[in-house]
C-alpha positions in Angstrom: 1.2 1.9 2.2 4.9 1.8 2.2 7.0 5.0 2.1 9.7 4.9 -0.5 11.7 7.3 1.6 11.5 5.1 4.7 12.2 2.0 2.7 15.4 3.4 1.2 16.6 4.7 4.6 15.9 1.3 6.3 17.8 -0.6 3.5 20.7 1.9 4.0 20.7 1.1 7.8 20.7 -2.6 7.1 23.7 -2.3 4.7 25.5 -0.4 7.5 24.9 -3.2 9.9 22.2 -1.5 11.9 19.1 -3.4 13.1 16.1 -1.1 13.6 13.2 -2.5 15.7 9.7 -3.0 14.4 8.6 0.1 16.2 11.3 2.1 14.6 10.3 0.9 11.1 6.6 1.6 11.7 7.3 5.1 13.0 9.7 5.9 10.2 7.2 4.6 7.6 4.5 6.9 9.1 6.8 9.9 9.1 7.9 9.1 5.5 4.3 9.0 4.3 3.6 12.3 5.9 6.5 13.8 4.1 5.7 12.2 0.8 2.0 12.7 0.8 1.4 15.7 3.0 -1.3 15.9 5.7 -4.2 16.4 3.3 -3.3 13.8 0.7 -2.9 11.0 3.2 -6.5 11.1 4.4 -7.8 11.3 0.9 -5.7 8.3 -0.2 -7.1 6.1 2.6 -10.7 6.5 1.3 -12.0 3.8 -1.1 -12.1 5.2 -4.6 -15.4 5.4 -6.5 -16.1 6.2 -10.1 -19.4 6.9 -11.9 -20.0 5.6 -15.5 -23.5 6.6 -16.6 -25.8 4.6 -14.3 -23.0 2.4 -13.1 -21.0 3.0 -9.9 -17.6 1.4 -9.8 -15.8 0.8 -6.4 -12.2 0.1 -5.8 -11.8 -3.6 -4.8 -11.1 -4.3 -1.2 -8.1 -6.4 -0.1 -10.3 -9.5 0.3 -11.7 -9.0 -3.2 -8.2 -8.6 -4.6 -7.1 -11.9 -3.0 -10.2 -13.6 -4.4 -9.5 -12.2 -7.9 -5.8 -13.3 -7.7 -6.9 -16.8 -6.7 -9.5 -17.0 -9.4 -7.0 -15.8 -12.0 -4.5 -18.5 -11.0 -7.2 -21.1 -11.4 -8.1 -19.8 -14.8 -4.4 -19.5 -15.8 -3.7 -23.1 -14.9 -6.7 -24.4 -16.9 -8.6 -25.9 -14.0 
């Protein structure tokens, strides 16, 4: 997850000629997420989402599944 607050601050630093380290960026992003989401919401957002539809259980796709779906969509889009 990327913090909008941290992203805007880092872009501002770059425009001012500053060069934050990777550690600075990671720490600022973590702090920005805490500010934006609060301590309770962050833990909840990290959980995989599940929905129930009658007898069906729907799970949020994992990163690997999303990559596979994007690849499959490109193949179908290009008429392979």
